C-alpha positions in Angstrom: -14.0 29.5 -1.0 -17.4 28.4 0.6 -19.6 30.4 3.1 -20.5 27.7 5.2 -18.4 24.6 6.7 -19.6 21.1 7.7 -17.7 18.3 9.3 -18.8 15.2 9.9 -17.3 12.4 12.0 -18.2 8.9 10.6 -17.5 6.0 13.2 -19.7 3.4 12.5 -19.3 0.8 9.3 -22.6 -0.9 8.8 -24.9 -0.6 5.7 -27.8 1.4 8.0 -24.7 3.4 9.4 -23.5 3.9 5.7 -26.0 6.3 4.7 -26.4 9.2 6.7 -22.3 11.0 6.5 -23.0 10.5 2.7 -26.3 11.8 2.1 -25.6 14.5 4.6 -22.3 15.6 2.9 -23.8 15.3 -0.7 -26.6 17.2 -0.2 -24.3 19.9 1.8 -21.9 20.5 -0.8 -24.5 20.5 -3.4 -25.8 23.6 -1.2 -22.1 25.0 -1.8 -20.7 24.1 1.6 -17.1 23.0 2.0 -17.4 19.5 3.9 -15.0 17.2 5.5 -16.1 13.5 6.8 -13.6 12.2 9.0 -13.6 7.9 9.0 -12.5 6.7 12.2 -12.6 3.0 14.0 -15.0 1.5 11.9 -16.3 4.2 10.0 -13.2 3.4 8.0 -15.0 0.3 6.6 -16.8 2.8 4.4 -13.9 3.7 2.3 -13.2 0.1 1.1 -12.7 0.1 -2.4 -14.9 -3.2 -2.2 -17.8 -2.8 0.1 -19.2 -5.7 1.9 -21.7 -3.7 4.5 -24.4 -5.3 6.5 -27.4 -4.3 8.7 -26.6 -4.0 12.2 -30.3 -4.9 14.0 -28.8 -5.3 17.2 -27.3 -1.7 17.5 -30.8 -0.7 16.2 -33.7 -1.7 17.9 -35.9 1.0 16.5 -35.4 -0.8 13.2 -38.9 -1.2 11.9 -40.1 -4.4 11.1 -42.9 -6.2 10.4 -45.3 -8.2 12.6 -44.0 -6.7 16.0 -40.8 -8.4 14.9 -39.2 -4.6 16.4 -40.0 -5.5 20.0 -38.2 -9.6 20.2 -36.0 -9.4 16.7 -33.4 -7.4 17.6 -32.6 -9.7 20.4 -33.3 -13.1 19.4 -32.8 -12.4 16.0 -29.4 -11.9 15.8 -28.8 -15.3 17.4 -30.0 -17.2 14.3 -27.5 -18.4 11.9 -27.4 -16.5 8.7 -30.6 -14.0 9.9 -28.0 -10.6 9.3 -27.2 -11.4 5.6 -31.2 -12.2 5.1 -31.7 -9.0 6.9 -29.3 -7.0 5.1 -30.6 -8.5 1.4 -34.3 -7.6 2.4 -32.7 -3.9 3.0 -31.1 -3.7 -0.3 -34.0 -5.2 -2.0 -36.0 -2.4 -0.1 -34.0 0.7 -0.9 -33.7 -0.6 -4.5 -37.2 -0.8 -5.0 -38.0 2.6 -3.7 -34.8 4.3 -5.8 -32.4 4.9 -3.0 -29.0 5.6 -4.1 -26.2 2.6 -3.4 -23.5 3.5 -0.7 -21.1 3.1 -4.0 -23.2 5.8 -5.9 -23.6 8.3 -2.4 -19.8 7.8 -1.9 -19.2 8.9 -5.5 -21.1 11.9 -5.6 -19.5 13.0 -2.7 -15.9 12.6 -4.4 -17.3 14.6 -7.3 -18.6 17.2 -5.3 -15.2 17.5 -3.4 -16.1 16.0 -0.3 -12.7 15.4 1.2 -13.0 12.1 2.6 -9.8 11.9 5.4 -9.1 8.4 6.9 -8.2 8.5 10.7 -4.3 7.6 10.3 -4.4 6.3 13.8 -7.4 3.6 13.2 -5.8 2.9 9.5 -2.2 1.9 11.4 -4.3 -0.1 14.2 -6.5 -2.1 12.0 -3.6 -2.3 9.4 -5.2 -1.0 6.6 -3.4 -0.4 3.0 -3.7 2.6 0.7 -4.9 -0.1 -1.8 -7.7 -1.1 0.4 -9.5 2.0 0.2 -10.8 4.3 -2.5 -9.1 6.7 -4.4 -9.1 10.4 -3.4 -8.8 9.4 0.5 -7.0 12.0 2.2 -4.7 10.0 5.9 -4.5 12.8 9.0 -4.9 12.3 12.7 -7.4 13.9 14.7 -5.8 17.4 15.0 -6.3 18.0 11.6 -10.1 16.9 11.9 -10.6 19.1 15.2 -8.8 22.0 13.3 -11.4 21.7 10.3 -14.4 21.3 13.3 -13.2 24.1 15.0 -13.9 26.4 12.1 -16.9 24.6 11.1 -20.5 25.9 11.3 -21.8 22.3 11.4 -20.2 19.5 13.2 -22.0 16.0 13.0 -20.8 12.8 14.8 -22.2 9.7 13.2 
């Protein structure tokens, strides 16, 4: 049994918000911690077998952009058709050039490291997910189970 425990509640399902729970979890597991990630609401998207994640410039006004675009683009840029797809492609390309692992790779590392991935049963029911929609190895539980683990955890994060 691990000396330390970490609980992450993942609530967002976009490309830019997929990295924090998987990076932090895989790192904590590598350090010997027992780790649970509770995926609820839009975070449940991160457990889908077929990921189709995009960036969210509107939700991230601090996203660094060239030519002072960070001052105006988060508002105007998302109104231009196809811009979110182009930004997603640019972000994925930059990550690949910098050697950043893909979300799928990081998620796989977490599973190999015995990070417990828990789908919020209420959210699964709310959005009509089927077990076949999600990757293998996912557990299903309610908020009370997540909070029971969180109550004993040394580190609790909400992302």
